[in-house]
N, C-alpha and C positions, 0 to 999 in steps of 0.2 A: 614627198610621198609618206604617208603614215605607215609605220611598220607594225606588224602583228607577229606574235609567236604562235606557231602551229604545234599542237601536241597530239600525236597519234597514240592512241591507247589500244590495248588488246580488248577482247570482248568482256573481260572482267574489270576493266578500268585502270589497269596498270600501264604506266607510260612506257612506250617502246621506241619513240623517236621524237625529236624536237628540233625545230628549225624556224628561221624567220622568213617572212615574206612581206611584200609591200602591196597595199590595197590599190587595185586598178579601178574597180567599180564596186558599188554596194547598194542593195535595196533591202526591203523588209525581209525577204525570204532567202537572200543569198549574198555571198561576197565573192569577188574574184580577186585573186592574189597573183603576184609574180614572185617566183622564188627560183633560186639556183640550186641545182642538185648538189648536196653537200657531203656526198660519200665518194669513196673511190669508185672507179669505173666498175660497173656491174652488168653482167649479162642477163638479159630478160628474153628467154627463147633465142631468137636470132637477131635481137637488137642489143646494142651496147648503150647503156645509160652512162654518160660521161660526167665527171665532175664539172660543174658549172653549165650543164645543159639548162636551158631556160624552160621553166614550167609555168604555164598559165593554169591556175588552179581554181576550180569552181566548187565552193562549199555551200550546202543548202541546209537550212534549219527545218525543212519540211519534206525532205526526200531521204531515202535510205541509200544514198550513194554520193560520192564526190567524183569529179572528172578532172584529170590532169592532162592537159595538152602539152606534149613534150616536143621542144624545138632543139635541134642540134646546136651545140655551142659554137661550132666552126662555120656552118653555112646558114643557120637559121631555119632550115627546112623542118617540117613537121615529121617526127619519127613515128608518131601515133598518139593514141589516147589511152591512158590507163584509168580504168573506172574502178574505184574502190567501193565495194559494197560495205556499208557501215550503218550504224545508227545515225539519225540526223545530227548534224554538227551543232555544237553549242558555241555561239558567236558572241563575244563581248567586245568592248572597245579595244582591248589589248591582246586578246588571244582567241584562237579557235581550238576547240577540243573535239575529237571524234573517236568513237570506238569502232575499230576495224573488225569485220566479221570474216576475215580470211579469204573469202571467195572474191575473185576479181574478173573483170573483162578487159582484154586488150583489143583495141581496134586499130588496124593498119590503115594508112592513108588510102590504100586501094579498096577499102571496104571489108576486107577479111576480118573475121572476129575469132577470138580464142578465149575460152573460159579457163581461168587459172585457179589453182589451189582448191578444187572441189573436194578433194580428200580431207584437207585440213578443216574445211567448213563442216563436212559431215561428222567430224570428230568433236566439234564444239558442243558443249552442253548449253543449249539455248532453249528458252521457252518457245512454245508453239507459235505465238504471235511474232516474235522476233524472227524465227526461222522462215515463216511465211512471208513476212515483209521483205526479208533479204532476197528470197527466191523470186518474189514478184518483181522487185526492183531489177534484179539481174535479167529476168525475162523481158521487162519493158526496155531496158537499155539495149539488150541484144537485138530485139525486134525493131526498135525505133530510134537507134542511136543518132543517125544523121538528122532526123527531124528534131530531136532534142537539142543537138548542137546548134542547128540553125535558129532555134527559138531563143537561144541565150544572147545576152547583150554582146555586141562586138567590142573588142578592146583594141587599143592602139598597139602597134608593133614595136 
């Protein structure tokens, strides 16, 4: 499996997190990676993200979001989907870079949805087009998440 480095940046382009992933699928508009959570156990609302939880990550060069499907390290069950609202990813042969715009959507396996970090997003200094694209993407994901997920390529477990 070909390995890539993922670089998450803030809205100004400063690096805030870096990790490696392995390519599962790729086409002209998107890439799907597998990565293991490389931080200490972290609480996200009522979910615990554990070191070495399996992430199946969808990055797009034409959409204003990424989708992270999170599987428990111990039993493999899906904990949920973390949708990162961001500028479209820059995908090269060796790395993926994206600029996070702070606001996120968490989707539970039972279909419940939770918008995260709206306050941080509202405090960002963004041009009108960026703010509008981010909010439109959040709305599209919120309203059509399961249709979007079903339209994506299936990957091996």
